[in-house]
C-alpha positions as CSV (number, residue, x, y, z in Angstrom):
1,M,141.1,259.1,-23.6
2,A,144.0,257.0,-21.9
3,T,143.1,253.5,-21.0
4,N,146.4,252.5,-19.4
5,L,146.7,253.9,-15.9
6,N,149.7,253.2,-13.7
7,V,148.6,253.2,-10.1
8,S,151.2,251.0,-8.4
9,E,153.8,253.7,-7.7
10,L,154.1,255.2,-4.3
11,D,157.2,257.4,-4.9
12,F,156.5,261.1,-5.3
13,D,158.9,261.4,-8.5
14,Q,157.3,258.4,-9.9
15,I,153.8,259.6,-9.1
16,K,154.4,262.8,-11.0
17,N,155.8,261.0,-14.0
18,N,152.8,258.9,-14.1
19,L,150.7,261.9,-14.3
20,K,152.9,263.4,-17.0
21,N,152.5,260.3,-18.9
22,F,148.7,260.2,-18.3
23,L,148.6,263.8,-19.8
24,K,150.8,263.3,-22.7
25,Q,148.2,260.6,-23.9
26,Q,145.7,263.2,-24.3
27,T,145.5,265.0,-27.7
28,E,145.0,268.2,-26.1
29,F,148.7,268.3,-24.6
30,N,150.6,267.0,-27.6
31,D,154.0,268.5,-27.9
32,Y,153.3,270.3,-24.5
33,D,156.4,271.4,-22.3
34,F,155.4,270.1,-19.0
35,E,158.7,271.2,-17.1
36,G,158.7,274.6,-18.4
37,S,155.1,275.5,-17.7
38,G,152.8,276.3,-14.7
39,L,151.4,273.1,-15.0
40,S,154.4,271.4,-13.4
41,V,153.4,273.2,-10.1
42,L,150.0,271.7,-10.3
43,L,151.4,268.3,-11.1
44,D,153.6,268.6,-7.9
45,V,150.4,269.3,-6.0
46,L,148.8,266.4,-7.3
47,A,151.7,264.2,-6.8
48,Y,152.0,265.3,-3.3
49,N,148.4,264.8,-2.4
50,T,148.6,261.4,-4.0
51,H,151.7,260.5,-2.2
52,Y,150.3,261.9,1.3
53,N,147.1,259.9,0.9
54,A,149.1,256.7,0.1
55,V,151.4,257.1,3.2
56,A,148.3,257.8,5.4
57,A,146.5,254.6,4.0
58,H,149.8,252.6,4.6
59,Y,150.1,253.6,8.1
60,S,146.4,253.3,8.9
61,L,146.6,249.7,7.5
62,N,149.8,249.1,9.6
63,E,147.9,250.4,12.8
64,S,145.2,247.9,12.2
65,F,147.3,244.9,13.0
66,L,148.9,243.7,16.2
67,D,152.4,242.9,14.6
68,S,152.7,246.2,12.7
69,A,151.1,248.8,14.9
70,Q,153.4,251.6,16.2
71,I,151.0,253.5,18.2
72,R,150.6,252.2,22.0
73,G,146.9,252.8,22.0
74,N,146.4,250.8,18.7
75,V,148.6,247.9,20.0
76,V,146.6,247.9,23.5
77,T,143.3,247.7,21.4
78,R,144.5,245.0,19.3
79,A,145.5,243.0,22.4
80,K,142.1,243.7,23.9
81,L,140.4,241.8,21.0
82,L,142.6,238.7,22.1
83,G,141.4,239.2,26.0
84,Y,144.8,240.5,26.9
85,T,145.3,243.5,29.3
86,P,148.8,244.9,29.3
87,R,150.7,245.0,32.7
88,S,150.9,248.4,34.4
89,I,154.2,249.8,36.1
90,L,154.8,247.8,39.2
91,A,156.1,248.9,42.4
92,P,159.1,247.2,44.3
93,R,157.8,245.3,47.3
94,A,159.5,244.4,50.6
95,A,158.6,242.5,53.7
96,I,159.7,243.8,57.3
97,Q,158.8,243.2,60.9
98,F,157.8,246.1,62.9
99,I,157.5,246.6,66.7
100,V,155.8,249.3,68.7
101,D,156.4,249.4,72.4
102,A,153.6,251.1,74.1
103,S,154.6,250.6,77.7
104,A,155.2,254.3,78.2
105,S,151.9,255.4,77.0
106,P,149.1,256.3,79.6
107,V,146.6,254.4,77.7
108,I,147.4,251.2,76.1
109,P,144.7,249.6,73.6
110,D,144.2,245.9,73.5
111,T,144.8,245.7,69.8
112,L,146.6,247.9,67.4
113,T,146.2,248.4,63.7
114,L,148.8,249.1,61.0
115,E,146.5,250.7,58.4
116,R,147.1,250.5,54.6
117,G,149.0,253.3,53.2
118,T,151.2,253.8,56.5
119,K,154.6,255.3,55.4
120,F,158.2,254.1,55.6
121,T,161.1,255.6,54.0
122,T,164.3,254.3,52.5
123,Q,167.4,255.6,50.5
124,V,168.8,253.9,47.2
125,Q,171.9,255.6,45.9
126,G,171.3,258.8,47.6
127,E,167.7,259.1,46.7
128,T,165.0,258.9,49.2
129,Y,161.9,256.8,48.4
130,Q,158.6,256.3,50.2
131,Y,157.1,252.8,51.0
132,V,153.5,252.3,52.2
133,V,151.9,249.5,53.9
134,L,149.8,247.6,51.1
135,N,147.3,245.5,53.5
136,A,146.2,246.6,56.9
137,Q,147.5,244.5,59.8
138,T,145.9,244.2,63.3
139,V,147.7,242.6,66.3
140,T,147.1,241.8,69.9
141,K,149.0,243.4,72.8
142,S,151.7,241.2,74.2
143,S,152.4,240.6,78.0
144,T,155.0,243.4,77.8
145,D,152.8,246.0,76.3
146,T,154.3,245.6,72.8
147,F,152.8,245.1,69.4
148,T,154.7,243.1,66.7
149,F,153.6,243.3,63.1
150,T,155.2,240.5,61.2
151,N,155.7,239.8,57.6
152,V,154.2,243.5,56.6
153,E,154.3,243.9,52.9
154,I,155.3,247.4,51.8
155,A,155.6,248.9,48.3
156,E,157.3,251.9,47.0
157,G,155.3,254.8,46.0
158,T,152.5,257.2,47.2
159,Y,149.1,256.1,48.3
160,K,146.1,257.9,46.8
161,T,142.4,257.6,47.0
162,I,139.9,258.9,44.5
163,Q,136.2,258.9,44.4
164,F,133.5,258.8,41.7
165,R,129.7,259.0,41.5
166,V,127.9,256.4,39.6
167,D,125.7,257.9,36.9
168,N,123.7,255.3,35.0
169,D,122.6,257.9,32.4
170,I,126.1,257.5,31.0
171,E,126.2,254.4,29.1
172,S,129.0,252.1,29.8
173,Q,130.6,254.4,32.5
174,K,134.2,253.9,33.2
175,F,136.2,255.4,36.0
176,Q,139.8,256.4,34.8
177,I,143.0,256.3,37.1
178,P,144.3,259.6,36.5
179,D,148.0,258.6,37.1
180,M,149.9,256.9,34.3
181,D,152.4,255.4,36.8
182,A,149.7,253.8,38.9
183,D,150.5,250.2,39.9
184,V,147.1,248.6,39.0
185,S,148.2,245.5,41.2
186,T,147.6,247.5,44.3
187,L,144.2,248.8,43.3
188,R,141.4,248.3,45.6
189,V,137.8,249.0,44.5
190,R,134.9,249.9,47.0
191,V,131.4,250.8,46.4
192,Q,129.3,252.7,49.0
193,Q,125.5,253.2,48.7
194,N,126.3,257.1,49.1
195,E,128.8,259.4,50.4
196,R,127.0,259.5,54.0
197,T,127.2,255.7,54.5
198,E,130.3,254.1,56.4
199,S,129.8,250.5,55.2
200,Y,131.0,249.4,51.6
201,D,131.5,246.4,49.6
202,V,135.0,245.5,48.2
203,Y,134.9,244.4,44.7
204,S,137.4,241.8,43.2
205,K,139.2,242.0,40.0
206,F,137.6,239.7,37.1
207,E,139.7,236.7,36.4
208,S,137.3,233.9,35.1
209,L,133.6,233.4,34.1
210,L,133.5,230.5,36.4
211,N,130.7,231.2,39.1
212,V,130.1,234.7,37.9
213,D,126.6,236.0,37.9
214,S,124.4,238.9,38.2
215,T,125.2,239.4,41.9
216,S,129.2,238.9,41.6
217,Q,130.8,241.8,43.0
218,I,133.6,242.2,40.3
219,Y,135.4,245.0,38.3
220,Y,137.1,245.0,35.1
221,T,140.2,247.0,34.1
222,Q,141.7,248.0,30.7
223,E,144.1,250.5,29.3
224,N,142.6,253.2,27.3
225,T,144.0,255.0,24.4
226,S,145.4,257.9,26.5
227,E,147.9,255.1,28.1
228,K,145.8,255.3,31.4
229,Y,144.0,252.5,33.2
230,E,140.3,252.7,33.7
231,V,137.9,250.6,35.8
232,Y,134.4,249.5,34.8
233,F,131.7,247.1,36.3
234,G,129.5,244.5,35.1
235,D,126.0,245.0,33.2
236,G,123.9,243.3,35.9
237,I,124.1,240.0,34.0
238,I,127.8,239.2,34.1
239,G,128.8,240.9,37.4
240,R,126.7,243.3,39.6
241,K,126.1,246.7,38.2
242,P,126.3,249.6,40.9
243,L,123.1,251.7,41.4
244,N,122.8,255.4,40.4
245,N,124.5,257.6,42.9
246,N,126.7,254.9,44.4
247,V,130.0,256.2,45.4
248,V,133.0,254.3,43.9
249,T,136.3,254.7,45.7
250,L,139.5,253.6,44.1
251,D,142.7,253.6,46.2
252,Y,146.2,252.6,44.8
253,I,149.9,253.4,44.8
254,Y,151.5,255.2,41.9
255,T,155.1,254.6,41.9
256,H,158.9,255.1,40.5
257,G,159.0,251.3,39.2
258,V,162.4,249.8,38.9
259,E,164.3,252.8,40.7
260,S,164.2,251.6,44.2
261,N,164.8,247.8,43.6
262,G,167.1,246.3,46.1
263,A,166.1,248.7,49.0
264,S,167.0,246.9,52.3
265,E,167.0,249.5,55.1
266,F,163.6,251.2,56.1
267,S,162.6,253.7,58.9
268,F,159.4,254.9,60.4
269,S,158.7,258.4,61.5
270,G,155.0,258.9,62.6
271,I,152.3,257.7,65.0
272,I,150.2,254.7,64.8
273,G,146.8,254.3,66.5
274,G,147.2,257.7,68.5
275,L,150.2,256.3,70.6
276,V,152.3,259.4,71.0
277,D,154.7,258.2,73.6
278,A,155.1,254.9,72.2
279,A,158.6,253.7,71.0
280,Y,158.7,252.7,67.3
281,S,161.4,250.2,66.5
282,T,163.6,250.3,63.3
283,P,161.9,247.7,61.0
284,T,163.7,244.3,60.6
285,L,164.0,243.3,56.9
286,I,162.6,240.0,56.0
287,T,162.9,240.4,52.2
288,K,164.3,243.3,50.4
289,A,162.6,245.3,47.9
290,S,162.2,243.6,44.4
291,G,159.7,243.1,41.6
292,G,159.6,246.9,40.5
293,A,159.2,247.0,36.6
294,D,158.2,249.4,34.0
295,R,154.9,249.1,32.3
296,E,154.7,246.4,29.7
297,S,156.6,247.3,26.5
298,L,155.0,247.1,23.0
299,E,157.1,244.2,22.1
300,S,156.2,242.4,25.2
301,I,152.5,243.0,24.5
302,R,152.9,241.8,20.9
303,F,154.7,238.5,22.0
304,N,152.3,237.7,24.9
305,A,149.0,238.6,23.8
306,P,148.8,235.7,21.2
307,L,150.3,233.2,23.7
308,T,147.6,234.2,26.4
309,F,144.9,233.9,23.8
310,T,146.0,230.4,22.7
311,A,146.1,229.2,26.3
312,Q,142.6,230.5,26.9
313,N,143.5,231.0,30.8
314,R,144.0,227.1,31.2
315,A,147.4,225.6,31.7
316,V,148.0,222.2,29.9
317,T,151.2,222.6,27.9
318,S,154.4,224.0,29.4
319,D,153.8,227.0,27.2
320,D,150.5,227.5,28.6
321,Y,151.9,227.7,32.2
322,R,154.6,230.2,30.6
323,S,152.0,232.7,29.1
324,I,149.8,232.6,32.3
325,I,152.6,233.3,34.5
326,L,153.9,236.1,32.3
327,K,150.5,237.6,32.4
328,G,150.0,237.5,36.0
329,F,153.3,237.8,37.6
330,A,155.8,240.7,36.6
331,N,159.0,240.1,38.5
332,I,160.4,238.2,35.7
333,S,163.5,238.8,33.7
334,S,163.5,235.1,32.0
335,I,161.3,232.1,32.4
336,S,161.7,228.4,31.3
337,T,159.1,225.9,31.6
338,W,159.4,222.1,30.7
339,G,157.3,219.0,31.3
340,G,158.4,216.3,33.9
341,E,159.1,214.0,31.0
342,D,161.8,216.3,29.8
343,N,163.4,216.6,33.1
344,D,166.5,214.8,34.1
345,P,165.7,212.3,35.5
346,P,162.1,212.2,34.1
347,D,159.4,213.0,36.7
348,Y,155.9,212.5,35.3
349,G,152.9,214.4,36.6
350,K,154.8,217.6,37.1
351,I,155.6,220.7,35.3
352,Y,158.8,222.6,36.0
353,I,159.2,226.3,36.1
354,A,162.4,228.3,36.3
355,I,162.3,232.0,36.7
356,K,165.1,234.5,36.8
357,P,163.6,237.7,38.8
358,L,164.4,241.4,37.3
359,T,167.2,242.1,40.0
360,E,167.9,239.2,42.0
361,D,169.2,235.6,41.3
362,K,166.2,233.7,42.4
363,L,162.5,234.2,43.6
364,T,161.7,234.4,47.1
365,T,159.6,232.0,49.0
366,K,156.7,234.2,49.2
367,E,156.8,234.9,45.5
368,K,157.0,231.2,44.6
369,D,153.8,231.0,46.8
370,T,151.9,233.7,45.0
371,I,152.7,232.0,41.5
372,T,151.4,228.6,42.9
373,S,148.4,229.6,44.9
374,S,147.3,232.7,43.1
375,V,148.6,232.9,39.5
376,L,148.3,229.2,38.5
377,A,145.4,228.4,41.0
378,G,142.2,227.3,39.2
379,K,143.8,227.2,35.9
380,N,146.2,224.2,36.0
381,I,145.2,220.4,35.7
382,V,144.6,219.0,39.2
383,S,146.8,216.0,38.3
384,I,149.7,218.1,37.3
385,E,151.9,219.5,40.0
386,P,153.6,222.8,39.3
387,V,157.2,222.9,40.8
388,L,159.3,226.2,40.8
389,V,163.1,225.8,40.9
390,D,165.7,228.2,41.2
391,P,168.0,229.0,38.2
392,N,171.2,227.1,37.9
393,F,174.0,229.3,36.9
394,T,176.9,228.3,35.0
395,E,179.6,230.7,35.1
396,L,182.2,231.2,32.1
397,E,185.6,231.9,32.4
398,L,187.3,233.2,29.2
399,D,190.9,233.2,28.0
400,V,190.9,235.8,25.2
401,F,193.9,236.4,22.7
402,F,193.8,238.9,20.0
403,K,196.5,240.1,17.4
404,Y,196.4,243.5,16.2
405,N,198.2,245.9,13.7
406,P,199.5,249.0,15.7
407,N,199.8,251.1,12.4
408,L,196.0,250.8,12.0
409,T,194.9,252.5,15.4
410,D,195.8,255.2,17.6
411,R,194.8,253.2,20.6
412,T,197.4,251.6,22.9
413,Q,197.6,248.0,23.7
414,V,195.7,248.7,27.0
415,E,193.0,250.7,25.5
416,L,192.5,247.9,22.9
417,Q,192.2,245.3,25.7
418,G,189.5,247.7,27.3
419,V,187.5,247.8,24.2
420,V,187.5,244.1,23.8
421,R,186.5,243.8,27.5
422,D,183.5,246.1,26.9
423,T,182.6,244.2,23.9
424,I,182.6,240.9,25.9
425,S,180.6,242.7,28.6
426,D,178.1,243.9,26.1
427,Y,177.8,240.5,24.6
428,N,177.0,238.9,28.1
429,F,174.3,241.6,28.8
430,N,172.6,241.3,25.4
431,N,172.9,237.5,24.8
432,L,173.2,235.6,28.0
433,N,171.6,235.6,31.4
434,K,168.6,234.4,29.9
435,F,167.2,230.8,29.5
436,D,167.5,230.8,25.8
437,G,170.8,232.7,25.7
438,V,173.4,230.4,23.9
439,F,177.1,231.2,24.2
440,R,177.8,231.4,20.4
441,Y,181.6,231.1,19.8
442,S,181.7,232.6,16.4
443,Q,179.4,235.3,17.2
444,L,181.5,236.6,19.9
445,L,184.7,236.3,17.8
446,N,183.1,238.3,15.1
447,L,182.2,241.0,17.7
448,I,185.9,241.1,18.8
449,D,187.3,241.1,15.4
450,N,185.1,244.1,14.6
451,A,185.6,246.2,17.9
452,D,188.6,247.9,16.2
453,R,189.9,247.9,12.7
454,S,193.5,247.1,13.9
455,I,192.3,243.7,15.4
456,L,193.2,241.1,12.8
457,N,192.2,237.9,14.4
458,S,191.2,236.5,18.0
459,I,190.8,233.2,19.8
460,V,188.7,232.5,22.9
461,R,189.1,229.5,25.2
462,P,185.9,229.2,27.2
463,Y,185.7,227.1,30.5
464,M,182.8,226.5,32.8
465,F,182.9,227.0,36.5
466,N,180.7,226.9,39.8
467,K,181.7,228.2,43.3
468,I,181.0,225.9,46.3
469,T,181.9,226.2,49.9
470,L,183.5,223.1,51.4
471,G,182.7,221.9,54.9
472,T,185.0,220.5,57.6
473,T,183.2,217.0,57.7
474,N,182.6,214.4,54.9
475,A,178.7,214.7,55.3
476,S,178.9,218.4,54.8
477,N,180.8,218.0,51.2
478,N,178.1,216.1,49.1
479,F,177.7,218.4,46.0
480,E,176.1,217.9,42.5
481,L,177.4,220.5,40.0
482,N,175.3,220.5,36.8
483,F,177.0,222.5,34.0
484,A,175.4,223.9,30.8
485,S,177.5,221.7,28.5
486,P,178.8,218.4,28.2
487,I,182.3,218.1,29.8
488,Y,185.4,217.6,27.5
489,D,186.6,213.9,28.0
490,T,190.3,214.1,27.6
491,K,190.7,210.2,27.6
492,S,194.1,210.8,28.9
493,D,196.1,211.8,32.2
494,E,195.0,215.3,31.6
495,F,192.2,216.9,33.9
496,S,188.8,217.5,32.6
497,V,187.8,219.2,35.9
498,T,190.0,221.2,38.3
499,S,189.6,223.5,41.2
500,T,191.3,226.2,43.1
501,A,193.3,225.0,46.4
502,F,191.9,224.1,49.9
503,N,193.6,222.8,52.9
504,I,193.7,219.3,54.3
505,G,196.2,218.7,57.1
506,G,197.7,222.2,56.6
507,V,198.6,221.3,52.9
508,K,197.1,222.6,49.8
509,H,195.0,220.1,48.0
510,Y,193.0,220.2,44.6
511,I,190.2,218.3,42.7
512,G,191.1,216.5,39.6
513,D,189.8,213.5,37.7
514,E,191.1,210.3,36.0
515,E,189.7,207.8,33.5
516,I,187.9,204.8,34.6
517,V,188.7,201.8,32.8
518,G,185.6,200.4,30.6
519,S,183.6,203.4,31.5
520,S,182.5,206.6,29.9
521,D,182.5,208.3,33.3
522,R,185.7,209.5,35.1
523,Q,186.7,209.4,38.7
524,V,187.1,212.5,40.9
525,I,190.3,212.5,42.9
526,I,191.9,214.8,45.5
527,Y,195.5,215.4,44.9
528,K,198.5,217.5,46.4
529,I,201.5,218.6,44.6
530,V,204.8,217.2,45.8
531,D,208.0,218.4,44.1
532,G,206.1,219.3,41.1
533,V,204.3,215.9,40.8
534,N,200.6,215.2,41.5
535,V,200.2,212.9,44.3
536,T,196.7,211.4,44.9
537,V,195.4,211.5,48.5
538,I,191.9,210.3,48.0
539,N,191.1,208.3,44.9
540,D,187.3,208.2,45.1
541,A,186.0,211.6,45.8
542,G,183.1,211.7,43.3
543,K,182.5,211.2,39.6
544,V,182.4,213.1,36.4
545,E,179.7,212.3,34.0
546,P,181.0,214.0,30.7
547,S,178.0,213.4,28.7
548,K,175.7,214.9,31.1
549,G,177.9,217.8,32.2
550,R,177.6,216.6,35.8
551,V,180.2,216.5,38.7
552,T,179.2,214.8,41.9
553,L,181.5,215.2,45.0
554,H,181.8,213.4,48.3
555,S,183.8,211.8,51.0
556,F,186.6,214.4,51.8
557,A,186.7,217.3,54.3
558,A,188.6,220.5,54.5
559,D,190.3,222.2,57.4
560,A,188.1,225.0,57.5
561,A,185.0,226.3,55.6
562,T,186.6,227.3,52.2
563,E,185.1,228.7,49.0
564,I,186.5,227.1,46.0
565,R,186.0,227.4,42.1
566,V,185.5,224.0,40.2
567,T,186.4,224.4,36.6
568,A,185.3,222.3,33.8
569,T,186.2,222.3,30.2
570,P,183.3,222.2,27.8
571,N,183.1,219.6,25.1
572,S,182.1,222.4,22.5
573,L,183.2,226.1,21.9
574,D,179.3,226.7,21.7
575,I,177.5,226.4,25.1
576,A,173.7,226.1,25.1
577,P,171.9,225.9,28.3
578,K,168.9,223.7,29.1
579,R,165.7,223.7,31.3
580,D,166.9,225.7,34.4
581,Q,170.4,226.7,33.3
582,L,171.6,230.2,32.7
583,L,175.0,231.4,31.6
584,N,176.9,234.4,32.5
585,I,180.4,235.6,31.8
586,D,182.4,236.5,35.0
587,Q,184.3,239.5,34.1
588,S,186.7,239.0,36.9
589,F,187.8,235.7,35.3
590,V,188.1,237.2,31.6
591,Q,192.0,237.1,30.9
592,I,192.8,239.2,27.8
593,T,196.2,238.8,26.0
594,A,196.9,241.3,23.2
595,E,200.0,240.7,20.8
596,I,201.4,242.7,17.8
597,D,200.6,240.7,14.6
598,T,204.3,240.4,13.1
599,I,203.3,239.3,9.7
600,S,201.0,242.4,9.1
601,T,203.8,244.7,10.2
602,A,206.9,242.9,8.9
603,G,205.7,241.0,5.9
604,A,206.8,237.5,5.4
605,S,210.1,237.9,7.6
606,G,207.5,238.5,10.6
607,A,206.3,234.8,10.1
608,I,209.6,233.8,11.8
609,D,208.5,235.3,15.3
610,Y,204.6,234.7,14.6
611,N,203.1,232.8,17.6
612,T,199.7,231.0,17.8
613,N,197.8,230.0,21.0
614,A,196.9,226.6,22.1
615,R,193.4,225.4,22.1
616,L,193.5,224.3,25.7
617,R,195.6,225.6,28.4
């Protein structure tokens, strides 16, 4: 009998060869032709069965770990062991003001209630979407018989109510929300004694064990293996347990998610409080719809679950704040957190938070209040103050040059320029517009060079700029511009900072800078051009701090309110944002120049007319 068994192979052919070798070691099969006999088919079956079991075992093992699982139900289960519940789909939310004029009604009540679920409609890109009121609002009649509902929060979707009966004969009874696209953040849970009673208890979502006992009216949510959310209650020790035959009512909104983000015009068609003859105004927009998001992806769960477990629902370090906000607030495209000791200038006792929303450039005031008063409340250290700041965008302007061999492509020069522009746009979308999005010069060049086989080499000149609107008084023109990179110090009469034109006294003027003797900073000047010569008009209009990438402007006024572009040359071809900074390539300021490579088409003689591009303008 064979004593050496090879069990390390997983490939089908190798498994079959191992089986053959095993049989060849048996005296019964000396000089047996394994390929030309029916036994070969039996070996195929054995090899297939072994291979099948090995693959099944491999997949099963992978599904046992958060990092390698591919089936969503398994990823969710592993995350649950870390105390993490994946975020559901989120409905876009907007805020409106709504007025009901009841002066023509025969009977006018003293108060009027805008009920939860009241419907409004809007259109986005030709599609009609329904929005519903999230929280009931009751207002008192004014002296002119009108009712004004202010700051009404509405969310996109369909309002739905579903009821369940509690059956304590079912161990660990759970109540499943039947809609996969339900926004769980809009869920309201109520418990009645039976279907005949009108009073009910409203249960709150479990957040922390603090002050939770057997009488606490709390509920729990989790995503199950069928990718639907379910609600369950306490066991009578940690949270109140509903009694047998109690009625559980779940009402929530199921939504289309991101599709109606940006909606800004709403209409109402219906009746409130039975006021048939009332005039219903067109809703006035307070904040347009934002915050709609798809359900949390597998990769997001994999990333956030361990961070949340590490934070243990308490905010101490900047990473703790990041993980708690990511778990409790969804309108986030990118987030950056840093301690006050790392701020510029240092500001001890504070934690700074910068968030770029999904569809807008910055959060609304209400969203900021939600984060500080709800998401972080009770989790952060009392002595540490969380401060939410808006993202600071540094726009990038690119001068792009590339040489190509027309013999290697069917594309025209214009088509090649279009291919390069699309490549730059893809790079901007995939790599920038996030707080860890570094502009990597060589990476972009490599993408451009590989955009078409005819492109032989390329060069990119990056510049940073910000847009500001000048006022007509000195007091209105105090600006501090913080760029994402240190500014190139020319140490000469060349400008490190320039601007587009603005009028002073009917004459075009510009921003420039000049060296300050004995200082590493540079002086901002205002100049005009006379007969091709720069003439300084204001010799102290601010300061450039090259090492900090900072430009301050003051002490000048324009003839009229004018938007100008202030451009700075970066000190490095790589640009790395810090803290609240974000990079974005402005496609309207991407200049692409294509030129035939004369050496590749004419050989050594083409070197005579071969041109190279300067590093700076």
